N, C-alpha and C positions, 0 to 999 in steps of 0.2 A: 335531505340528502343522506344516503346510507353511509355507514362507517367505511365500507370499501370504497365507495365513490369519493368520499371526502378525503381519504388518505391514500388514494391510488398512487399518486406520484411518489410518495414516501415508501409505500409497500413495494413498488417497482424497483426502487433503488435498493432496498433491503434484499429483495430477491436477487438482484445482480451481485450484491456483496456476498451473499450465501453462495451463489454460483461461483464467484471467484475463489472462495475458500475451498470448495469441493472439487471443481473441475480444473482450475488453474493451480491448485495446491500452493496457495500463498502461505508462506511460513510466518512464524511469530517474528523472526529476524526481519523479514521483508516488511512486516506491518510496522516494525520500529523504525524503519527507513522513512515512513510517512512523516513522523515527527521531524526528522532531519531535513526532509524536503520543505516542510512548512518553515522551519527556522531559516533556510537558505533560499527562500523563494526569490525568483528573479535571476538566479544564476543560470547560465547556459548549461547544457548537458555535460560537456567536457569539463567545465569549471566545477560543477558539483561532483563529478567523478573524481577529479583530482583532489578536491577538498576532503571528501569522505574517505578516500584512500589514505591520505596522510593522517587524518584524525583517528581512524580505526586501525591503522597500520595493517591494511590488507591490500592485496593486489587490485589494480584498477579493473582487471577483468572480472573479479568477484563483485565489485560495486556495480559494473555495467550489467552483469548477469541479473543481479537483484533488481536493479532499476527497470530492466527489460520485462521481468515478470510482472512488475507493478504496472508498466505501460500496457502490456498485453492484457492485464486484467481490467484496464480502464480506470485505474486509480490515479494515474498521473498523465500529464501532457508534457511532452518533451520533443525537442527537435530530433530529426533523423537525417539520413542522407538526402532525402527529398525536400525536407523543410528545415533548413539550417537557420540558426538564430532565434529559435523559439525557446523562451526561458522555461525552465522546469517548474511546473506547478501542480497542485492537487486538483483533481476534478471534483465534481460534487460527490461522486461516490467515494473518492479518496478522503474528502473532508468529513463526511459522515462516518466513515470507517475510523478515522482518527479520533473523532469525538467519542465514539463507542469505546475505543481503546483507552482513552483518558478516563472515561467514566468507570471502566472496569479494570484499572491498572493493576489491581491485586492479582488478577487472573493471568497476568503476563510475567509472573515471578519466575525465578529460576526453577522452581518445582513444577511449573506448568508443563504439561506434556502436549505438544502440538498434534501429536497423532490422535489424541482423543477428539480433535475437531472433525476427524474424518471417519474413524471406525471405532472409537471408544476403547482403544487399547493403548497401553503404555508399556514400554519395555524398560 
């Protein structure tokens, strides 16, 4: 079996992750939410929003906006107005992204420029 054939499912997921970074403009802050979602797995969407809002001392609307970006990028599953009662959890893409983040934690320091992910420029 060829390299590409053997690793095609993994390569597909990495392609989707790169697509999320470039087209969906996932920020470093949003990537850090993946860890919070993993820690609070099983909470319903509104419960997670409430908890993160209090923990981070930010408006609920800001938490919802960030979670929506992750849901739109396919990194999390969460209930919505059509499917209530679905606990928030990471998708396979979200889990792999989180593993990559944990492996490269030094790159997510305060000095890291997220713009470099997209066009190689930092301000």
